[in-house]
C-alpha positions in Angstrom: -69.2 -76.5 36.7 -67.0 -73.4 37.3 -67.6 -71.4 40.4 -68.4 -67.7 40.3 -64.9 -66.8 41.6 -63.3 -68.8 38.9 -65.4 -67.1 36.2 -64.4 -63.7 37.6 -60.7 -64.6 37.6 -60.9 -65.8 34.0 -62.7 -62.6 33.0 -60.0 -60.5 34.6 -57.3 -62.5 32.9 -58.9 -62.2 29.5 -59.3 -58.4 29.9 -55.6 -58.0 31.0 -54.6 -60.1 28.0 -56.6 -58.1 25.6 -55.2 -54.8 27.0 -51.7 -56.1 26.7 -52.2 -57.2 23.1 -53.7 -53.9 22.2 -50.8 -52.0 23.8 -48.3 -54.2 22.0 -50.1 -53.8 18.7 -50.4 -50.0 19.0 -47.2 -48.9 20.6 -44.6 -51.7 19.9 -45.8 -53.3 16.7 -47.3 -49.9 15.5 -50.0 -51.8 13.7 -51.9 -48.7 12.4 -48.7 -47.4 10.8 -47.9 -50.8 9.3 -51.2 -50.6 7.4 -50.6 -46.9 6.4 -52.8 -45.3 9.0 -51.3 -42.0 10.3 -48.7 -41.8 7.6 -48.2 -40.0 4.3 -46.5 -41.3 1.2 -43.2 -40.2 -0.5 -41.3 -41.4 -3.5 -37.5 -41.2 -3.7 -35.7 -41.5 -7.0 -32.4 -43.3 -6.7 -29.6 -44.0 -9.2 -29.4 -47.5 -7.7 -31.0 -49.5 -4.9 -27.8 -49.3 -2.8 -29.0 -52.3 -0.9 -32.3 -50.8 0.3 -35.2 -53.2 0.8 -38.9 -53.0 1.8 -39.5 -52.6 5.6 -36.2 -50.7 6.0 -36.6 -47.8 8.4 -36.5 -44.2 7.5 -34.8 -41.7 9.8 -34.6 -37.9 10.1 -31.7 -36.5 12.2 -31.1 -40.1 13.4 -34.8 -40.6 14.7 -37.0 -43.2 13.0 -39.9 -41.4 11.3 -41.2 -44.1 8.8 -40.4 -47.1 6.7 -39.8 -48.2 3.1 -42.8 -49.9 1.7 -41.6 -50.9 -1.8 -38.5 -50.7 -4.1 -39.0 -51.1 -7.8 -37.3 -50.2 -11.1 -38.2 -46.8 -12.7 -39.3 -46.6 -16.3 -36.6 -44.2 -17.3 -33.9 -46.0 -15.5 -32.8 -46.0 -11.9 -34.9 -47.1 -8.9 -37.9 -45.7 -7.1 -38.3 -46.3 -3.3 -41.7 -45.7 -1.8 -41.7 -44.4 1.8 -44.4 -43.9 4.4 -43.6 -41.1 6.8 -45.4 -40.5 10.2 -47.9 -37.7 10.2 -46.5 -34.6 11.9 -43.0 -35.1 10.6 -41.8 -32.2 8.5 -39.0 -33.1 6.1 -37.3 -30.0 4.5 -37.2 -30.1 0.7 -33.6 -29.0 0.7 -32.6 -32.2 2.7 -30.2 -34.7 1.3 -31.6 -38.3 1.2 -28.8 -40.8 2.0 -28.9 -44.6 1.8 -26.8 -45.8 4.7 -25.8 -49.0 6.5 -26.8 -49.4 10.2 -24.4 -52.3 10.8 -21.5 -54.2 9.2 -23.8 -56.9 7.9 -25.5 -54.5 5.5 -28.8 -53.4 7.1 -29.6 -50.4 5.0 -31.9 -47.5 5.8 -32.9 -44.2 4.4 -31.7 -41.1 6.3 -32.9 -37.5 5.6 -30.1 -34.9 6.4 -31.2 -31.3 6.4 -29.1 -28.6 4.8 -26.8 -26.5 7.0 -28.6 -23.3 6.0 -32.3 -23.9 5.4 -33.5 -21.9 2.3 -37.2 -21.1 2.4 -38.5 -23.7 5.0 -40.6 -25.7 2.5 -41.3 -29.3 3.5 -42.4 -32.5 1.7 -46.2 -33.3 1.6 -48.1 -36.4 0.7 -47.4 -37.7 -2.8 -44.2 -35.6 -3.3 -41.1 -37.0 -5.1 -37.5 -36.6 -4.0 -35.4 -36.0 -7.2 -32.3 -38.2 -7.8 -30.1 -35.1 -7.6 -30.9 -34.9 -3.9 -30.0 -38.5 -3.1 -26.8 -40.2 -2.2 -26.2 -44.0 -2.3 -23.3 -45.8 -0.6 -20.4 -47.4 -2.5 -21.1 -51.0 -3.1 -19.0 -53.7 -1.4 -17.7 -55.0 -4.8 -16.5 -51.5 -5.8 -14.8 -51.0 -2.5 -13.0 -54.3 -2.7 -12.0 -53.7 -6.3 -10.6 -50.3 -5.3 -8.7 -51.7 -2.4 -7.3 -54.5 -4.6 -6.2 -52.0 -7.2 -4.5 -49.9 -4.5 -2.6 -52.9 -3.1 -1.6 -54.1 -6.6 -0.2 -50.6 -7.4 2.3 -50.8 -4.5 5.6 -52.3 -5.7 6.4 -55.3 -3.5 10.2 -54.6 -3.4 9.6 -51.0 -2.3 7.1 -52.2 0.2 9.6 -54.6 1.7 12.2 -51.8 1.9 9.7 -49.5 3.7 8.8 -52.3 6.2 12.5 -53.0 6.8 13.3 -49.4 7.3 10.3 -48.9 9.6 11.5 -51.9 11.6 15.0 -50.4 11.9 13.6 -47.0 12.8 11.2 -48.2 15.5 13.6 -50.8 16.9 14.3 -50.0 20.5 12.0 -47.0 20.4 9.2 -48.4 22.5 9.7 -46.0 25.4 9.8 -43.0 23.1 6.7 -44.2 21.3 4.9 -44.7 24.6 5.9 -41.1 25.6 4.7 -39.8 22.3 1.3 -41.6 22.6 0.9 -40.3 26.2 1.7 -36.8 25.1 -0.8 -37.2 22.2 -3.5 -38.1 24.7 -2.6 -35.1 26.8 -2.7 -32.9 23.7 -6.1 -34.4 22.7 -7.5 -33.8 26.2 -6.3 -30.2 26.2 -7.7 -29.6 22.7 -11.0 -31.0 23.8 -11.0 -28.8 26.9 -10.2 -25.7 24.8 -12.6 -26.7 22.0 -14.9 -23.6 22.5 -12.0 -21.2 22.3 -10.7 -23.0 19.2 -14.0 -22.8 17.5 -14.3 -19.1 18.4 -10.7 -18.6 17.0 -11.8 -20.2 13.8 -14.9 -18.1 13.6 -13.0 -14.9 14.3 -10.5 -15.8 11.6 -13.2 -15.6 9.0 -13.0 -11.8 8.5 -9.2 -12.0 8.2 -9.4 -14.8 5.7 -12.1 -12.9 3.9 -9.8 -9.9 3.7 -7.1 -12.1 2.3 -9.5 -13.3 -0.3 -10.4 -9.7 -1.3 -6.7 -8.9 -1.6 -6.1 -11.9 -3.8 -5.2 -9.8 -6.9 -2.9 -7.6 -4.8 -1.2 -10.6 -3.2 -0.7 -12.2 -6.7 0.7 -9.0 -8.0 3.1 -8.8 -5.1 4.1 -12.4 -5.6 4.7 -11.7 -9.4 6.8 -8.6 -8.5 8.8 -10.6 -5.9 9.4 -13.3 -8.6 10.7 -10.7 -11.0 12.9 -9.2 -8.3 14.4 -12.6 -7.3 14.9 -13.4 -11.0 16.8 -10.1 -11.5 18.7 -10.8 -8.3 19.8 -14.2 -9.6 20.8 -12.7 -12.9 22.9 -10.1 -11.1 24.6 -12.7 -8.9 28.0 -12.0 -10.3 27.7 -8.2 -9.8 26.5 -8.7 -6.3 29.4 -11.0 -5.5 31.9 -8.5 -6.9 30.2 -5.8 -4.8 30.5 -7.8 -1.7 34.1 -8.7 -2.4 34.9 -5.0 -2.8 33.2 -4.1 0.4 36.1 -5.4 2.5 38.8 -2.9 1.1 36.2 -0.1 1.2 35.5 -0.7 4.8 39.2 -0.8 5.6 39.6 2.5 3.9 36.7 4.0 5.8 38.2 2.6 9.1 41.6 4.2 8.3 39.8 7.5 7.5 38.0 7.4 10.8 41.3 6.9 12.6 42.9 9.8 10.7 40.1 12.2 11.6 40.0 11.3 15.2 42.2 14.2 16.2 40.5 16.8 14.1 36.9 15.6 14.3 36.1 17.5 17.6 37.3 20.8 16.1 35.4 20.2 12.8 32.2 19.3 14.7 32.6 22.4 16.9 33.1 24.5 13.7 30.1 22.9 12.2 28.0 23.8 15.3 29.1 27.4 14.9 28.3 27.3 11.2 24.9 25.9 12.1 24.3 28.9 14.4 25.3 31.3 11.6 23.0 29.5 9.1 20.2 29.7 11.7 20.6 33.5 11.6 20.6 33.6 7.8 17.9 31.0 7.5 15.4 33.3 5.8 18.0 34.4 3.3 19.1 30.9 2.6 15.5 29.8 2.0 15.1 32.7 -0.4 18.2 31.7 -2.3 16.9 28.1 -2.5 13.6 29.4 -3.8 15.0 31.8 -6.3 17.8 29.5 -7.6 15.5 27.1 -9.6 13.8 30.1 -11.2 17.2 31.6 -12.2 18.4 28.2 -13.6 15.2 27.9 -15.5 15.6 31.5 -16.9 19.2 30.7 -17.9 18.1 27.5 -19.6 15.4 29.3 -21.4 17.9 31.8 -22.7 19.6 29.0 -24.7 18.0 28.3 -28.1 16.2 25.0 -28.2 18.2 23.7 -31.2 21.4 24.2 -29.2 20.3 22.2 -26.1 21.6 18.7 -25.8 23.8 16.4 -23.7 26.9 18.4 -24.8 27.7 21.7 -23.3 25.6 24.5 -24.8 27.2 27.8 -25.9 26.1 30.9 -24.1 27.4 34.5 -24.1 27.5 36.3 -20.8 28.4 40.0 -20.3 29.0 41.5 -16.9 29.3 45.2 -16.2 30.3 46.2 -12.7 29.7 49.9 -11.8 27.9 52.1 -9.3 25.1 54.3 -10.6 25.1 56.9 -9.2 28.8 56.9 -8.3 30.1 57.0 -4.7 30.2 60.4 -3.0 33.8 61.4 -1.9 33.3 65.1 -1.1 33.1 66.2 2.6 35.1 63.4 4.2 38.2 65.4 5.2 39.6 62.7 7.5 39.0 59.8 5.1 42.7 59.3 4.3 43.9 59.8 7.9 44.6 56.5 9.6 44.9 56.3 13.4 47.6 54.2 15.0 46.1 50.9 16.0 48.0 51.0 19.3 46.3 54.3 20.3 43.5 53.3 22.6 42.7 56.7 23.9 39.1 58.1 23.7 38.5 60.3 20.6 35.5 62.3 19.8 33.7 61.2 16.7 33.7 63.5 13.7 30.6 65.7 13.4 31.5 67.2 10.0 31.8 64.0 7.8 28.9 63.7 5.4 28.5 64.1 1.6 28.8 67.8 1.0 27.3 68.3 -2.4 24.4 70.4 -3.6 20.9 69.4 -2.6 19.9 68.5 -6.2 22.9 66.2 -6.7 22.3 62.5 -7.5 25.1 61.5 -5.2 24.1 59.8 -1.9 20.4 60.8 -2.1 19.8 59.2 1.3 22.9 60.8 2.9 22.9 63.0 6.0 22.4 66.2 4.0 18.9 65.1 3.0 17.8 64.3 6.5 14.4 66.0 7.1 14.3 68.9 9.5 11.6 69.2 12.1 10.8 72.7 10.9 10.8 71.8 7.2 13.5 71.4 4.6 16.5 69.2 4.9 19.9 69.4 6.6 22.7 67.3 8.1 22.8 69.2 11.4 20.6 71.3 13.6 22.4 74.4 12.5 21.8 73.5 8.8 18.1 73.3 9.7 18.2 76.8 11.3 18.0 75.5 14.8 20.2 76.6 17.7 19.7 74.7 21.0 22.2 76.8 22.9 19.6 79.6 23.4 19.8 81.2 19.9 17.6 80.7 16.9 17.3 82.1 13.4 14.0 83.0 11.8 13.0 82.4 8.3 12.5 85.2 5.9 9.1 86.9 5.5 8.0 84.4 2.9 8.5 81.4 5.3 11.1 79.6 3.1 11.8 76.0 4.1 15.3 76.0 2.5 17.8 75.0 5.2 20.3 77.4 3.8 18.1 80.5 4.3 16.9 79.9 7.9 14.0 78.1 9.4 10.3 78.4 10.2 9.4 79.8 13.6 8.1 76.8 15.6 6.7 78.9 18.4 8.8 77.0 20.9 8.8 79.6 23.8 9.6 76.9 26.2 12.9 75.7 27.7 13.9 74.0 24.5 15.1 77.3 22.9 15.5 79.5 26.0 17.8 77.1 27.9 15.4 76.9 30.9 15.6 73.9 33.2 12.9 71.4 32.1 10.1 70.8 34.6 8.3 67.5 35.4 5.9 68.3 32.6 8.7 69.3 30.2 7.8 66.7 27.6 4.2 67.9 27.6 5.4 71.5 27.1 7.5 70.3 24.2 4.6 68.5 22.4 2.3 71.5 23.1 4.9 73.8 21.6 5.1 71.7 18.4 1.3 71.9 17.8 0.7 75.5 19.1 0.6 78.1 16.3 
């Protein structure tokens, strides 16, 4: 008969065993999920099984989220795989379902890969079907081996022997250099890994530039076509270009000889050109006017030629020129015009005060001459005396009618100041003069 202590120990052992079995069944064996509790069903349409089998695991982003419960042929062709997904797992509908191998011995599994840019956030629900267009199955081993065999058979054996021999000769004795190259490659890889964020940022920053280049695709193509046309014309003109280049040597020699010949006169010419520039600067406005008027004159001359007579040959045009002065030049009143002074005589000589055009006032000769200068008291005259003014202390009065004719006198200006009396001007003389001019 078992003692009470033994019975307690057996009870505790049985309780621990039951708890361990429950923990193993729930968390390790996942017994509820094995019978479909806490999972929802999905169907995946596949073009082929791809080696998938029941009880294969289902992953999302590399994490196991379910299993394959059945694989069977579809009625319309292809294969249907039934999956059980853990509750709470949201699989986007824009995911790509891939059949992949987890090891080299061919343990296949189903992997959900979400799209890079999620569209509307829709997820699969219980009873949904993944279309065959959203699935990818692996290449079978027989296809892979057949492709590899075809590739190897396509390589000519003789050429392959030649390549191997040439590689042997090329790499013979280059062990140190290959080691240095491999070491440098490792350093390069390390530096590239260390600067990976900057490289990624550079690639991202290049997107606007590449986008601009894509927008300018038509312009770049047009430029390339134009460049092709230019190079084609350049190739067609190769003989002419060669002749031009061959003639450049003698031309350069001639230019060199000309440069040597003008070495002595060049400074003087440049100095004269500088003086000419100063002169042109003074007459800049006139030159600009000439340049503006010349096209209009040429257009007027061209328009004077009948249209039916215009052509590449010289056109006939009749031009008449008449040189004259209207009115003619005045020659009266210049008594000393024909008297020439000895150029060696440098003595001071008073200027002539009687040389002006002495004709009647109504003559058309020299209308702007000295005889038509306006007098301050009215009328015109070449001198103060002709205007009836005497600044030596005498004056003449006009007749009773107040005539303004310079030949009959002058109007009394009322200048009782020093101007006519010969008095010495005071400090306010200019004021007196102005007052006299406006005083009646």
